[in-house]
Backbone as a chain_set.jsonl record, in Angstrom:
{"seq": "XXXXXXXXXXXXXXXXXXXXXXXXXXXXXXXXXXXXXXXXXXXXXXXXXXXXXXXXXXXXXXXXXXXXXXXXXXXXXXXXXXXXXXXXXXXXXXX", "coords": {"N": [[109.916, 126.972, 57.87], [108.843, 123.839, 58.918], [107.467, 122.171, 61.73], [107.44, 119.003, 63.145], [105.134, 117.351, 65.096], [105.49, 115.262, 67.795], [103.716, 112.903, 69.479], [103.697, 112.407, 72.981], [103.3, 110.054, 75.406], [101.795, 110.948, 78.248], [101.252, 109.612, 80.631], [103.09, 107.479, 80.617], [105.451, 108.964, 80.792], [105.157, 110.146, 83.324], [105.214, 107.862, 84.965], [107.833, 107.019, 84.518], [109.242, 109.07, 85.746], [108.579, 108.731, 88.374], [109.395, 108.442, 91.774], [111.048, 105.724, 93.409], [109.33, 103.711, 95.814], [110.024, 103.938, 99.294], [111.267, 101.274, 100.992], [111.133, 99.334, 104.014], [113.577, 98.213, 104.496], [115.301, 99.941, 103.053], [114.962, 102.268, 104.587], [116.061, 101.457, 106.992], [118.71, 100.967, 106.136], [119.481, 103.472, 105.454], [119.506, 104.68, 107.889], [121.599, 103.333, 108.907], [123.913, 104.692, 108.557], [124.521, 106.024, 110.785], [126.552, 105.763, 113.661], [126.37, 102.805, 115.337], [126.204, 101.247, 118.559], [128.178, 98.33, 119.375], [126.887, 96.419, 120.929], [124.215, 96.812, 120.296], [124.224, 96.166, 117.556], [124.896, 93.482, 117.715], [122.624, 92.484, 118.953], [120.701, 92.915, 116.974], [121.444, 91.024, 115.182], [120.91, 88.665, 116.404], [118.734, 85.802, 116.701], [116.003, 86.676, 117.654], [113.725, 88.068, 117.058], [110.418, 88.96, 116.036], [107.658, 89.04, 113.734], [104.677, 90.656, 113.87], [101.109, 90.886, 113.474], [97.94, 92.698, 113.553], [96.394, 90.729, 114.523], [97.863, 88.287, 115.01], [100.883, 86.397, 115.604], [103.057, 86.459, 113.0], [105.557, 85.466, 112.191], [108.471, 84.141, 113.817], [111.492, 84.053, 115.872], [113.595, 85.177, 114.359], [116.387, 86.934, 112.715], [116.934, 90.465, 112.822], [117.21, 91.488, 110.199], [116.081, 89.379, 108.725], [113.481, 89.535, 109.658], [112.697, 91.985, 108.636], [112.693, 91.406, 105.903], [110.643, 89.441, 105.902], [108.484, 90.983, 106.764], [108.235, 92.771, 104.603], [107.453, 90.931, 102.649], [104.977, 90.133, 103.591], [103.675, 92.603, 103.441], [103.311, 92.849, 100.725], [101.262, 91.087, 100.395], [99.183, 92.465, 101.312], [98.676, 92.55, 104.089], [97.763, 93.952, 107.085], [98.863, 96.055, 109.894], [101.472, 95.415, 110.6], [104.384, 94.756, 112.467], [107.65, 94.817, 113.95], [108.847, 93.067, 116.628], [110.309, 91.946, 119.766], [110.761, 88.411, 120.442], [109.774, 87.789, 122.921], [107.85, 89.829, 123.442], [106.132, 89.201, 121.353], [105.042, 86.819, 122.177], [103.22, 87.627, 124.017], [101.309, 88.828, 122.416], [100.346, 86.615, 121.04], [99.03, 85.315, 123.085]], "CA": [[110.34, 125.696, 58.434], [107.763, 123.147, 59.576], [107.844, 121.333, 62.837], [106.626, 117.781, 63.294], [104.759, 117.166, 66.511], [105.532, 113.84, 68.178], [102.943, 112.737, 70.684], [104.33, 111.738, 74.08], [102.291, 109.565, 76.352], [102.049, 111.61, 79.522], [101.21, 108.623, 81.68], [104.367, 106.783, 80.645], [106.44, 109.898, 81.28], [105.014, 110.294, 84.75], [105.643, 106.633, 85.603], [109.296, 107.016, 84.423], [109.818, 110.059, 86.677], [108.17, 108.412, 89.699], [110.453, 107.978, 92.716], [110.73, 104.41, 93.972], [108.825, 103.742, 97.196], [111.028, 103.547, 100.251], [110.963, 100.115, 101.736], [111.644, 99.354, 105.352], [115.04, 97.934, 104.429], [116.008, 101.139, 102.635], [114.951, 103.209, 105.699], [117.044, 100.957, 107.965], [120.075, 101.118, 105.62], [119.809, 104.915, 105.531], [119.812, 104.986, 109.309], [122.839, 102.654, 109.264], [125.059, 105.604, 108.482], [124.772, 106.448, 112.18], [127.394, 104.754, 114.356], [125.608, 102.063, 116.32], [127.033, 100.45, 119.49], [128.308, 96.905, 119.042], [125.891, 95.605, 121.634], [122.931, 96.882, 119.503], [124.434, 95.407, 116.323], [124.83, 92.042, 118.084], [121.217, 92.205, 119.252], [119.968, 92.871, 115.699], [121.82, 89.776, 114.489], [120.394, 87.526, 117.186], [117.433, 85.277, 116.331], [115.121, 87.007, 118.776], [112.746, 89.012, 116.562], [109.186, 88.411, 115.472], [106.797, 89.945, 112.954], [103.289, 90.444, 114.33], [100.035, 91.645, 112.817], [96.974, 93.036, 114.584], [95.723, 89.487, 115.013], [98.637, 87.114, 115.374], [102.343, 86.443, 115.358], [103.213, 85.873, 111.655], [106.833, 84.777, 112.158], [109.256, 84.442, 115.042], [112.827, 83.477, 115.909], [114.285, 85.711, 113.169], [117.277, 88.057, 112.946], [116.208, 91.707, 112.449], [117.17, 91.54, 108.73], [115.075, 88.41, 108.218], [112.201, 90.086, 110.042], [112.38, 93.058, 107.648], [112.26, 90.73, 104.634], [109.332, 88.796, 106.141], [107.482, 92.045, 106.834], [108.033, 93.265, 103.214], [106.701, 89.901, 101.943], [103.591, 90.249, 104.069], [103.08, 93.831, 102.939], [102.862, 92.622, 99.345], [100.047, 90.325, 100.533], [98.231, 93.403, 101.841], [98.385, 92.283, 105.479], [97.949, 95.209, 107.818], [99.206, 96.023, 111.277], [102.735, 94.707, 110.737], [105.336, 95.393, 113.34], [108.727, 93.933, 114.395], [109.013, 93.137, 118.058], [111.048, 90.81, 120.276], [110.001, 87.185, 120.601], [109.106, 87.904, 124.236], [106.659, 90.647, 123.209], [105.256, 88.471, 120.435], [104.282, 85.755, 122.927], [102.09, 88.323, 124.676], [100.322, 89.079, 121.367], [99.76, 85.353, 120.756], [98.203, 84.796, 124.193]], "C": [[109.143, 125.069, 59.148], [108.242, 122.224, 60.688], [106.88, 120.13, 62.888], [106.346, 117.62, 64.791], [104.74, 115.679, 66.8], [104.777, 113.712, 69.48], [103.715, 111.923, 71.755], [103.239, 111.281, 75.04], [102.675, 110.111, 77.737], [102.109, 110.649, 80.634], [102.56, 107.908, 81.795], [105.524, 107.675, 81.176], [106.391, 110.082, 82.775], [105.504, 109.052, 85.478], [107.198, 106.572, 85.571], [109.945, 107.948, 85.427], [109.421, 109.77, 88.165], [109.332, 107.922, 90.582], [110.076, 106.631, 93.219], [110.276, 104.558, 95.448], [109.928, 103.291, 98.137], [110.512, 102.305, 101.018], [111.574, 100.199, 103.131], [113.122, 99.126, 105.32], [115.841, 99.164, 103.98], [116.06, 102.184, 103.765], [115.979, 102.785, 106.72], [118.477, 101.196, 107.449], [120.467, 102.581, 105.605], [120.2, 105.28, 106.946], [121.136, 104.285, 109.722], [124.092, 103.521, 109.15], [125.409, 106.165, 109.858], [125.569, 105.363, 112.9], [126.558, 104.092, 115.438], [126.519, 101.329, 117.262], [127.076, 99.046, 119.091], [127.245, 96.066, 119.725], [124.535, 95.63, 120.894], [123.067, 96.1, 118.259], [124.328, 93.9, 116.601], [123.371, 91.658, 118.328], [120.416, 92.084, 117.979], [120.302, 91.575, 114.916], [121.43, 88.501, 115.22], [119.005, 87.105, 116.632], [116.459, 85.468, 117.497], [113.991, 87.942, 118.345], [111.559, 88.333, 115.938], [108.477, 89.509, 114.662], [105.379, 89.631, 113.374], [102.358, 91.325, 113.488], [99.071, 92.068, 113.927], [96.408, 91.827, 115.252], [96.601, 88.369, 115.538], [100.123, 87.401, 115.174], [102.554, 85.737, 114.019], [104.482, 85.097, 111.52], [107.65, 85.116, 113.381], [110.627, 83.761, 114.899], [113.688, 83.909, 114.688], [115.353, 86.702, 113.576], [116.482, 89.289, 112.48], [116.115, 91.818, 110.886], [116.149, 90.579, 108.134], [113.673, 88.887, 108.512], [111.768, 91.19, 109.052], [111.92, 92.404, 106.339], [110.891, 90.022, 104.781], [108.203, 89.832, 106.143], [107.217, 92.616, 105.427], [107.225, 92.232, 102.427], [105.245, 89.984, 102.335], [102.891, 91.494, 103.605], [102.597, 93.677, 101.499], [101.577, 91.807, 99.317], [98.922, 91.178, 101.121], [97.779, 93.073, 103.28], [98.718, 93.509, 106.291], [98.385, 94.997, 109.242], [100.533, 95.363, 111.535], [103.689, 95.507, 111.614], [106.401, 94.338, 113.713], [108.942, 94.173, 115.845], [109.893, 91.949, 118.481], [110.131, 89.597, 120.393], [109.165, 87.221, 121.887], [107.8, 88.704, 124.107], [105.647, 89.949, 122.323], [104.453, 87.39, 121.144], [103.113, 86.373, 123.621], [100.979, 88.563, 123.663], [99.601, 87.758, 121.074], [98.814, 84.86, 121.823], [96.98, 85.64, 124.348]], "O": [[108.488, 125.756, 59.932], [109.289, 121.584, 60.583], [105.672, 120.266, 62.695], [107.244, 117.745, 65.624], [104.048, 114.92, 66.121], [105.143, 114.333, 70.478], [104.304, 110.886, 71.452], [102.365, 112.059, 75.425], [103.719, 109.78, 78.299], [102.932, 110.812, 81.535], [103.106, 107.745, 82.886], [106.42, 107.218, 81.887], [107.427, 110.167, 83.435], [106.153, 109.174, 86.518], [107.8, 106.104, 86.537], [111.045, 107.683, 85.912], [109.865, 110.466, 89.078], [110.137, 107.091, 90.164], [108.893, 106.377, 93.447], [110.77, 105.401, 96.196], [110.682, 102.37, 97.821], [109.433, 102.334, 101.61], [112.433, 101.041, 103.39], [113.863, 99.785, 106.05], [116.942, 99.398, 104.478], [117.051, 102.901, 103.904], [116.697, 103.622, 107.266], [119.356, 101.581, 108.221], [121.647, 102.909, 105.728], [121.105, 106.083, 107.173], [121.713, 104.611, 110.76], [125.178, 103.136, 109.585], [126.49, 106.721, 110.049], [125.279, 104.175, 112.755], [126.09, 104.763, 116.358], [127.545, 100.814, 116.817], [126.11, 98.552, 118.509], [126.755, 95.096, 119.147], [123.811, 94.635, 120.861], [122.124, 95.402, 117.884], [123.745, 93.151, 115.818], [122.951, 90.575, 117.921], [119.528, 91.235, 117.895], [119.51, 91.115, 114.094], [121.605, 87.396, 114.706], [118.226, 87.936, 116.166], [116.144, 84.525, 118.224], [113.355, 88.555, 119.202], [111.682, 87.247, 115.371], [108.669, 90.706, 114.877], [104.921, 88.494, 113.256], [102.754, 92.33, 112.896], [99.34, 91.831, 115.105], [95.99, 91.877, 116.409], [96.181, 87.59, 116.393], [100.544, 88.445, 114.674], [102.266, 84.546, 113.902], [104.5, 84.117, 110.775], [107.554, 86.216, 113.925], [110.882, 83.013, 113.955], [114.397, 83.101, 114.089], [115.269, 87.272, 114.664], [115.46, 89.145, 111.809], [115.074, 92.193, 110.347], [115.448, 90.906, 107.176], [112.765, 88.674, 107.709], [110.594, 91.285, 108.694], [110.909, 92.789, 105.752], [110.088, 90.03, 103.847], [107.122, 89.598, 105.603], [106.067, 92.913, 105.102], [106.387, 92.615, 101.61], [104.367, 89.912, 101.476], [101.679, 91.491, 103.393], [101.607, 94.288, 101.096], [100.864, 91.828, 98.314], [97.835, 90.671, 101.397], [96.622, 93.3, 103.632], [99.822, 94.046, 106.199], [98.294, 93.884, 109.76], [100.72, 94.789, 112.608], [103.791, 96.73, 111.524], [106.111, 93.144, 113.784], [109.187, 95.298, 116.28], [110.186, 91.064, 117.677], [108.907, 89.721, 120.436], [108.026, 86.756, 121.932], [106.762, 88.281, 124.616], [104.44, 90.09, 122.519], [103.325, 87.085, 120.756], [102.092, 85.711, 123.807], [99.804, 88.505, 124.026], [98.386, 87.755, 120.878], [97.901, 84.084, 121.539], [96.154, 85.376, 125.222]]}, "num_chains": 1, "name": "protein.A"}
């Protein structure tokens, strides 16, 4: 009995088995399984968050969820030093 050998592209196979990168949003949603106090949840939904870089305040007056999305957008632009802080702290960075 003869066997036919079918070539498999190793690179494509490795790409298919690659785990997706964890985004900030996925990390937050994984942590959401922990019971958070209502006061903290209210704070996260307030428009009081900013995204800052090493050099400037990139966006401000956001909810925490909006800040996460803004940070992910900036990461795709290869902007480094990204962090989510309160608007009050971001004013100190800007000055």
